[in-house]
A tleap script that builds the chain and sets N, CA, C and O, in Angstrom:
source leaprc.protein.ff14SB
mol = sequence {
  NMET ASN ASP LEU TYR ILE HIE PRO HIE ALA
  TYR LYS HIE GLY LEU SER GLU SER ASP VAL
  PHE TYR ALA TRP LYS ASN PHE LEU ARG LYS
  GLN HIE ARG LYS SER PRO GLU GLU ASP THR
  ILE LEU THR VAL GLY TYR ASN LYS SER GLY
  LYS LEU ILE GLN MET VAL GLY ARG GLN THR
  GLN ASP GLY ILE LEU ILE TYR HIE ALA MET
  SER PRO PRO THR ARG SER VAL LEU ILE GLU
  LEU GLY LEU LYS GLY ASP LYS CLYS
}
set mol.1.N position { -119.556 75.237 73.150 }
set mol.1.CA position { -120.348 73.738 72.424 }
set mol.1.C position { -120.443 73.056 73.587 }
set mol.1.O position { -119.607 73.170 74.484 }
set mol.2.N position { -121.538 72.248 73.655 }
set mol.2.CA position { -121.119 70.822 74.762 }
set mol.2.C position { -120.921 69.446 74.525 }
set mol.2.O position { -120.947 68.426 75.214 }
set mol.3.N position { -120.657 69.805 72.997 }
set mol.3.CA position { -120.952 68.240 72.268 }
set mol.3.C position { -119.355 67.115 72.783 }
set mol.3.O position { -118.273 67.597 73.116 }
set mol.4.N position { -119.546 66.209 72.734 }
set mol.4.CA position { -118.642 65.507 73.128 }
set mol.4.C position { -117.955 64.719 72.144 }
set mol.4.O position { -119.036 64.239 71.804 }
set mol.5.N position { -117.197 64.187 71.430 }
set mol.5.CA position { -116.831 62.750 70.587 }
set mol.5.C position { -115.560 62.124 70.918 }
set mol.5.O position { -114.612 62.553 71.577 }
set mol.6.N position { -115.709 61.226 70.432 }
set mol.6.CA position { -114.547 60.032 71.070 }
set mol.6.C position { -114.074 59.809 69.926 }
set mol.6.O position { -114.729 59.606 68.904 }
set mol.7.N position { -112.273 59.849 70.098 }
set mol.7.CA position { -112.027 59.377 68.714 }
set mol.7.C position { -111.299 57.985 68.818 }
set mol.7.O position { -110.682 57.817 69.870 }
set mol.8.N position { -111.269 56.984 67.925 }
set mol.8.CA position { -111.539 55.920 68.012 }
set mol.8.C position { -110.131 54.859 68.642 }
set mol.8.O position { -109.973 53.668 68.913 }
set mol.9.N position { -109.336 56.066 68.659 }
set mol.9.CA position { -107.594 55.820 69.594 }
set mol.9.C position { -108.153 55.453 70.933 }
set mol.9.O position { -107.744 54.520 71.625 }
set mol.10.N position { -109.313 56.431 71.290 }
set mol.10.CA position { -109.455 56.203 72.445 }
set mol.10.C position { -110.079 54.956 73.056 }
set mol.10.O position { -110.232 54.891 74.276 }
set mol.11.N position { -110.491 53.838 72.148 }
set mol.11.CA position { -110.392 52.559 72.547 }
set mol.11.C position { -109.721 51.340 72.563 }
set mol.11.O position { -110.211 50.227 72.751 }
set mol.12.N position { -108.323 51.696 72.308 }
set mol.12.CA position { -107.625 50.845 72.096 }
set mol.12.C position { -107.227 50.145 73.602 }
set mol.12.O position { -106.289 49.354 73.709 }
set mol.13.N position { -107.973 50.505 74.597 }
set mol.13.CA position { -107.522 49.825 76.040 }
set mol.13.C position { -108.577 49.057 76.095 }
set mol.13.O position { -108.167 48.102 76.754 }
set mol.14.N position { -109.618 48.861 75.845 }
set mol.14.CA position { -110.598 48.692 75.646 }
set mol.14.C position { -111.981 48.919 76.189 }
set mol.14.O position { -112.762 48.057 76.593 }
set mol.15.N position { -112.122 49.961 76.142 }
set mol.15.CA position { -113.357 50.779 77.195 }
set mol.15.C position { -114.459 50.827 76.288 }
set mol.15.O position { -114.248 50.946 75.081 }
set mol.16.N position { -115.665 50.743 76.773 }
set mol.16.CA position { -116.627 51.235 75.262 }
set mol.16.C position { -117.441 52.455 75.534 }
set mol.16.O position { -117.637 52.815 76.695 }
set mol.17.N position { -118.033 53.256 74.278 }
set mol.17.CA position { -118.521 54.319 74.464 }
set mol.17.C position { -119.189 54.573 75.363 }
set mol.17.O position { -118.969 55.764 75.583 }
set mol.18.N position { -119.738 54.295 75.905 }
set mol.18.CA position { -120.852 53.931 77.505 }
set mol.18.C position { -119.741 54.161 78.525 }
set mol.18.O position { -119.848 55.259 79.071 }
set mol.19.N position { -118.612 53.366 78.969 }
set mol.19.CA position { -117.754 54.101 79.738 }
set mol.19.C position { -117.268 55.394 79.988 }
set mol.19.O position { -117.405 55.974 81.066 }
set mol.20.N position { -116.574 55.951 78.776 }
set mol.20.CA position { -115.764 57.320 78.620 }
set mol.20.C position { -116.856 58.364 78.324 }
set mol.20.O position { -116.666 59.563 78.525 }
set mol.21.N position { -118.177 57.788 77.766 }
set mol.21.CA position { -119.094 58.781 77.670 }
set mol.21.C position { -119.760 59.323 80.103 }
set mol.21.O position { -119.887 60.134 81.021 }
set mol.22.N position { -119.859 58.073 79.615 }
set mol.22.CA position { -120.297 58.548 81.541 }
set mol.22.C position { -118.748 58.938 82.561 }
set mol.22.O position { -118.906 59.429 83.679 }
set mol.23.N position { -117.933 58.775 82.254 }
set mol.23.CA position { -116.864 58.789 83.229 }
set mol.23.C position { -116.478 60.298 82.495 }
set mol.23.O position { -115.554 60.731 83.184 }
set mol.24.N position { -116.648 60.872 81.864 }
set mol.24.CA position { -116.192 61.950 81.262 }
set mol.24.C position { -117.255 63.511 82.155 }
set mol.24.O position { -116.947 64.590 82.661 }
set mol.25.N position { -118.551 62.739 81.907 }
set mol.25.CA position { -119.870 63.544 82.345 }
set mol.25.C position { -119.718 63.739 83.631 }
set mol.25.O position { -120.026 64.769 84.231 }
set mol.26.N position { -118.988 62.241 84.341 }
set mol.26.CA position { -119.286 61.841 85.534 }
set mol.26.C position { -117.315 62.303 86.509 }
set mol.26.O position { -116.651 61.499 87.163 }
set mol.27.N position { -117.074 63.292 86.313 }
set mol.27.CA position { -115.413 63.351 86.192 }
set mol.27.C position { -115.681 63.243 88.076 }
set mol.27.O position { -116.649 63.448 88.807 }
set mol.28.N position { -114.171 62.790 88.305 }
set mol.28.CA position { -114.343 63.127 89.929 }
set mol.28.C position { -112.808 64.268 89.478 }
set mol.28.O position { -112.577 64.573 90.648 }
set mol.29.N position { -112.087 64.770 88.953 }
set mol.29.CA position { -111.299 65.880 88.495 }
set mol.29.C position { -110.595 65.960 87.045 }
set mol.29.O position { -109.802 65.247 86.431 }
set mol.30.N position { -111.255 67.144 86.803 }
set mol.30.CA position { -110.590 67.950 85.412 }
set mol.30.C position { -109.737 69.046 85.834 }
set mol.30.O position { -109.737 69.767 86.832 }
set mol.31.N position { -109.050 68.974 84.853 }
set mol.31.CA position { -107.783 70.351 84.839 }
set mol.31.C position { -107.488 70.404 83.549 }
set mol.31.O position { -107.248 69.271 83.132 }
set mol.32.N position { -107.396 71.254 82.701 }
set mol.32.CA position { -105.950 71.457 81.724 }
set mol.32.C position { -104.687 71.322 82.226 }
set mol.32.O position { -104.403 71.705 83.360 }
set mol.33.N position { -103.788 70.735 81.372 }
set mol.33.CA position { -102.879 70.533 81.329 }
set mol.33.C position { -101.942 72.019 81.418 }
set mol.33.O position { -102.357 73.041 80.872 }
set mol.34.N position { -100.947 71.992 81.997 }
set mol.34.CA position { -99.769 73.205 81.691 }
set mol.34.C position { -99.041 73.238 80.565 }
set mol.34.O position { -98.783 72.304 79.806 }
set mol.35.N position { -98.710 74.417 80.497 }
set mol.35.CA position { -98.298 75.232 79.085 }
set mol.35.C position { -97.502 73.711 78.706 }
set mol.35.O position { -97.550 72.882 79.614 }
set mol.36.N position { -97.055 73.456 77.918 }
set mol.36.CA position { -97.377 74.282 76.719 }
set mol.36.C position { -98.564 73.254 75.764 }
set mol.36.O position { -98.595 73.143 74.539 }
set mol.37.N position { -99.439 72.613 76.739 }
set mol.37.CA position { -100.127 72.162 76.343 }
set mol.37.C position { -101.732 72.327 76.887 }
set mol.37.O position { -102.589 71.473 77.115 }
set mol.38.N position { -101.749 73.646 76.980 }
set mol.38.CA position { -102.600 74.463 78.097 }
set mol.38.C position { -104.449 74.319 77.278 }
set mol.38.O position { -105.517 74.782 77.681 }
set mol.39.N position { -104.072 73.347 75.841 }
set mol.39.CA position { -105.232 73.181 75.697 }
set mol.39.C position { -105.856 71.728 74.934 }
set mol.39.O position { -106.575 71.501 73.961 }
set mol.40.N position { -104.994 70.735 76.181 }
set mol.40.CA position { -104.987 69.450 76.826 }
set mol.40.C position { -106.416 69.676 77.948 }
set mol.40.O position { -106.884 70.766 78.275 }
set mol.41.N position { -106.759 68.720 78.257 }
set mol.41.CA position { -108.170 68.430 79.218 }
set mol.41.C position { -107.676 67.145 80.181 }
set mol.41.O position { -108.120 66.168 79.579 }
set mol.42.N position { -107.119 66.760 81.137 }
set mol.42.CA position { -107.381 65.689 81.473 }
set mol.42.C position { -108.479 65.200 82.919 }
set mol.42.O position { -108.856 65.971 83.802 }
set mol.43.N position { -108.602 64.644 82.875 }
set mol.43.CA position { -109.379 63.746 83.489 }
set mol.43.C position { -109.796 62.430 83.851 }
set mol.43.O position { -109.972 61.527 83.034 }
set mol.44.N position { -109.941 62.338 85.006 }
set mol.44.CA position { -110.466 61.141 85.963 }
set mol.44.C position { -112.187 61.209 85.995 }
set mol.44.O position { -113.040 62.091 85.890 }
set mol.45.N position { -112.156 59.682 86.213 }
set mol.45.CA position { -114.318 59.874 86.429 }
set mol.45.C position { -114.508 58.047 86.817 }
set mol.45.O position { -113.862 57.037 86.537 }
set mol.46.N position { -115.192 58.208 87.245 }
set mol.46.CA position { -115.650 56.302 87.013 }
set mol.46.C position { -116.905 56.191 85.960 }
set mol.46.O position { -117.650 57.101 85.600 }
set mol.47.N position { -116.922 54.713 85.544 }
set mol.47.CA position { -118.049 54.752 84.875 }
set mol.47.C position { -119.170 54.091 85.688 }
set mol.47.O position { -118.891 53.893 86.870 }
set mol.48.N position { -120.613 53.643 85.195 }
set mol.48.CA position { -120.852 53.457 85.939 }
set mol.48.C position { -120.973 51.942 86.935 }
set mol.48.O position { -121.989 51.773 87.608 }
set mol.49.N position { -120.135 51.165 86.942 }
set mol.49.CA position { -119.807 49.696 87.462 }
set mol.49.C position { -119.075 50.609 88.510 }
set mol.49.O position { -119.464 50.290 89.634 }
set mol.50.N position { -118.128 51.660 88.552 }
set mol.50.CA position { -116.900 51.901 89.516 }
set mol.50.C position { -116.056 51.973 88.864 }
set mol.50.O position { -115.193 52.630 89.447 }
set mol.51.N position { -115.689 51.629 87.780 }
set mol.51.CA position { -114.383 51.621 87.296 }
set mol.51.C position { -113.467 52.791 87.241 }
set mol.51.O position { -113.943 53.435 86.306 }
set mol.52.N position { -112.419 53.464 87.689 }
set mol.52.CA position { -111.532 54.903 87.904 }
set mol.52.C position { -111.215 54.690 86.252 }
set mol.52.O position { -110.670 53.771 85.642 }
set mol.53.N position { -111.937 56.233 85.728 }
set mol.53.CA position { -111.259 55.809 84.062 }
set mol.53.C position { -110.389 56.995 83.790 }
set mol.53.O position { -110.691 58.025 84.393 }
set mol.54.N position { -109.376 57.025 82.999 }
set mol.54.CA position { -108.383 58.126 82.588 }
set mol.54.C position { -108.667 58.732 81.191 }
set mol.54.O position { -108.867 58.011 80.214 }
set mol.55.N position { -108.675 59.802 81.145 }
set mol.55.CA position { -109.275 60.347 80.044 }
set mol.55.C position { -108.184 61.984 79.504 }
set mol.55.O position { -107.494 62.775 80.147 }
set mol.56.N position { -108.442 61.887 78.463 }
set mol.56.CA position { -107.728 62.861 78.032 }
set mol.56.C position { -108.575 63.306 76.488 }
set mol.56.O position { -108.951 62.548 75.594 }
set mol.57.N position { -108.679 64.579 76.568 }
set mol.57.CA position { -109.113 65.653 75.737 }
set mol.57.C position { -108.516 66.589 74.581 }
set mol.57.O position { -107.290 66.702 74.553 }
set mol.58.N position { -109.306 67.290 73.595 }
set mol.58.CA position { -109.193 68.565 73.890 }
set mol.58.C position { -110.550 69.857 72.790 }
set mol.58.O position { -110.988 69.370 71.748 }
set mol.59.N position { -110.831 70.716 73.015 }
set mol.59.CA position { -111.344 71.237 72.858 }
set mol.59.C position { -111.128 71.277 70.999 }
set mol.59.O position { -110.160 70.763 70.438 }
set mol.60.N position { -112.169 71.942 70.338 }
set mol.60.CA position { -111.951 71.972 69.107 }
set mol.60.C position { -113.232 72.539 69.027 }
set mol.60.O position { -113.938 72.628 70.032 }
set mol.61.N position { -113.644 72.981 67.781 }
set mol.61.CA position { -114.454 73.802 66.981 }
set mol.61.C position { -115.828 73.430 67.317 }
set mol.61.O position { -116.619 74.167 67.905 }
set mol.62.N position { -116.140 71.866 66.778 }
set mol.62.CA position { -116.629 71.237 66.853 }
set mol.62.C position { -117.308 70.329 68.648 }
set mol.62.O position { -118.158 69.480 68.917 }
set mol.63.N position { -116.523 70.987 69.269 }
set mol.63.CA position { -116.766 70.010 71.053 }
set mol.63.C position { -115.259 69.819 71.426 }
set mol.63.O position { -114.157 70.179 71.012 }
set mol.64.N position { -115.766 69.106 72.370 }
set mol.64.CA position { -114.293 68.341 72.843 }
set mol.64.C position { -113.996 67.240 71.961 }
set mol.64.O position { -114.779 67.088 71.023 }
set mol.65.N position { -113.018 66.434 72.067 }
set mol.65.CA position { -112.517 64.951 71.331 }
set mol.65.C position { -111.904 64.701 72.194 }
set mol.65.O position { -110.882 65.355 72.399 }
set mol.66.N position { -112.350 63.451 73.217 }
set mol.66.CA position { -111.663 62.922 73.825 }
set mol.66.C position { -110.993 61.222 72.627 }
set mol.66.O position { -111.405 60.162 72.156 }
set mol.67.N position { -109.709 62.125 72.714 }
set mol.67.CA position { -108.386 61.038 72.179 }
set mol.67.C position { -107.869 59.725 72.959 }
set mol.67.O position { -107.265 58.856 72.330 }
set mol.68.N position { -108.146 59.581 74.514 }
set mol.68.CA position { -107.278 59.021 75.165 }
set mol.68.C position { -108.487 58.855 75.984 }
set mol.68.O position { -109.383 59.674 76.186 }
set mol.69.N position { -108.299 57.101 76.621 }
set mol.69.CA position { -109.119 56.614 77.331 }
set mol.69.C position { -108.165 55.571 78.275 }
set mol.69.O position { -107.099 55.542 77.661 }
set mol.70.N position { -108.048 54.801 79.334 }
set mol.70.CA position { -107.767 54.184 79.721 }
set mol.70.C position { -108.038 53.775 81.381 }
set mol.70.O position { -108.530 54.440 82.293 }
set mol.71.N position { -107.482 52.356 81.343 }
set mol.71.CA position { -108.364 52.123 83.292 }
set mol.71.C position { -107.363 50.759 83.317 }
set mol.71.O position { -107.162 49.881 82.477 }
set mol.72.N position { -106.910 50.958 84.469 }
set mol.72.CA position { -106.496 52.603 85.120 }
set mol.72.C position { -105.924 53.309 85.238 }
set mol.72.O position { -104.805 53.167 84.745 }
set mol.73.N position { -106.258 54.732 86.039 }
set mol.73.CA position { -105.566 55.460 85.596 }
set mol.73.C position { -103.801 55.545 86.108 }
set mol.73.O position { -103.541 54.938 87.147 }
set mol.74.N position { -102.702 56.233 85.438 }
set mol.74.CA position { -101.264 55.919 85.735 }
set mol.74.C position { -100.996 57.025 86.961 }
set mol.74.O position { -101.437 58.172 87.027 }
set mol.75.N position { -100.008 56.218 88.053 }
set mol.75.CA position { -99.878 57.172 88.975 }
set mol.75.C position { -99.844 58.449 88.965 }
set mol.75.O position { -100.337 59.238 89.771 }
set mol.76.N position { -99.185 58.658 87.929 }
set mol.76.CA position { -98.218 60.210 87.481 }
set mol.76.C position { -99.409 60.980 87.479 }
set mol.76.O position { -99.513 62.076 88.028 }
set mol.77.N position { -100.758 60.102 86.542 }
set mol.77.CA position { -101.787 61.376 86.636 }
set mol.77.C position { -102.938 61.448 87.251 }
set mol.77.O position { -104.008 61.980 86.954 }
set mol.78.N position { -102.483 60.687 88.379 }
set mol.78.CA position { -103.396 60.763 89.571 }
set mol.78.C position { -102.625 61.659 90.411 }
set mol.78.O position { -103.129 62.418 91.238 }
set mol.79.N position { -101.350 61.543 90.163 }
set mol.79.CA position { -100.490 63.003 91.194 }
set mol.79.C position { -100.666 64.399 90.606 }
set mol.79.O position { -100.715 65.497 91.161 }
set mol.80.N position { -100.719 64.167 89.768 }
set mol.80.CA position { -100.627 65.397 88.743 }
set mol.80.C position { -102.399 65.904 88.829 }
set mol.80.O position { -102.531 67.070 89.201 }
set mol.81.N position { -103.461 65.295 88.585 }
set mol.81.CA position { -104.920 65.578 89.422 }
set mol.81.C position { -104.785 66.435 90.471 }
set mol.81.O position { -105.511 67.384 90.769 }
set mol.82.N position { -103.088 65.738 91.401 }
set mol.82.CA position { -103.960 65.829 92.915 }
set mol.82.C position { -104.201 65.281 93.861 }
set mol.82.O position { -104.080 65.705 95.010 }
set mol.83.N position { -104.814 63.613 93.292 }
set mol.83.CA position { -105.084 62.333 93.720 }
set mol.83.C position { -104.650 61.606 94.561 }
set mol.83.O position { -105.218 60.661 95.108 }
set mol.84.N position { -103.255 62.141 94.770 }
set mol.84.CA position { -102.514 60.568 95.054 }
set mol.84.C position { -100.384 61.692 95.575 }
set mol.84.O position { -99.631 62.439 94.949 }
set mol.85.N position { -100.399 61.149 96.812 }
set mol.85.CA position { -99.446 61.855 96.650 }
set mol.85.C position { -98.131 61.447 96.256 }
set mol.85.O position { -98.023 60.221 96.232 }
set mol.86.N position { -96.884 62.205 95.873 }
set mol.86.CA position { -95.758 62.117 95.092 }
set mol.86.C position { -95.137 61.440 96.277 }
set mol.86.O position { -94.164 62.083 96.671 }
set mol.87.N position { -95.396 60.246 97.050 }
set mol.87.CA position { -93.978 59.588 97.403 }
set mol.87.C position { -93.738 58.021 97.091 }
set mol.87.O position { -94.639 57.182 97.134 }
set mol.88.N position { -92.570 57.787 96.813 }
set mol.88.CA position { -92.017 56.502 95.997 }
set mol.88.C position { -92.331 55.357 96.558 }
set mol.88.O position { -91.974 54.298 96.043 }
savepdb mol mol.pdb
quit
């Protein structure tokens, strides 16, 4: 199932529904997290205006539920996705 849902909590950092949908569907990097969170999907993608957005979702019976979205992505997320070196 490819339905995509956004939990209201995902809007707490001021992003719009269209920002989140567009960035999720046009992702730069997406991966499942490692155990014990392997059902969690970590994604970064750009919205239509080029803002990089970090998102976290989970596969449900009804589709993918995005429950976290913010911009800019944290350094640790960029490292986890292999988009930034682990230099301090």
